[in-house]
C-alpha positions, 0 to 999 in steps of 0.5 A: 982674914976670913977663912974658907971651908973645904967639905969632903963628901962620901957617897956609899955604894948603891946611892941613887945618882941622877945624871944631867939628863934625868936618868937615875941609877945606883952608884956602883962603888960609891963616890967622893966629891969636894965642895969649897965654901968661900967666906961670902957663902958662895960654893963650888963643887967638884967630883971626878967621874966617868963620862958615861955610866960605868958598868965594870971596873975597867978604866973609862973616860971621865970628867969633872962634874960640878953637880954632885950635891943635888945629883946624889940622893939624900945626905952623904954617907960621910962628910968632913969639913976643914977650915982652909985659907982663901989662898988654899981655896983659890988654888983648889978652884984653879986645879978644878978648872985646870982640866986642860992642863992635867986631863988626857985630851984637854977635857977628860981623864980616865976614871 
């Protein structure tokens, strides 16, 4: 049985982040996101972050993002890779896609 990989990435504070509209700003506190690499090489990314740019420490509405790899400038401050089973990878993918089951209003959560 071939295994999959779980990659955890940490971006440091002030890393430049470019959102889907092309606006760039430094990350206020840094960011952690994950990447699942299947045995066939396909990948799925997920990061949990505010819907709108966060300017303070209070809790704000957030959502799951699938583009953190290209959205953060340069290489991650730290990355770690773990070998996981195909079943564990599928479970993580279901969790990432299950926002309606654990999010506040079916599409988002507080970040």
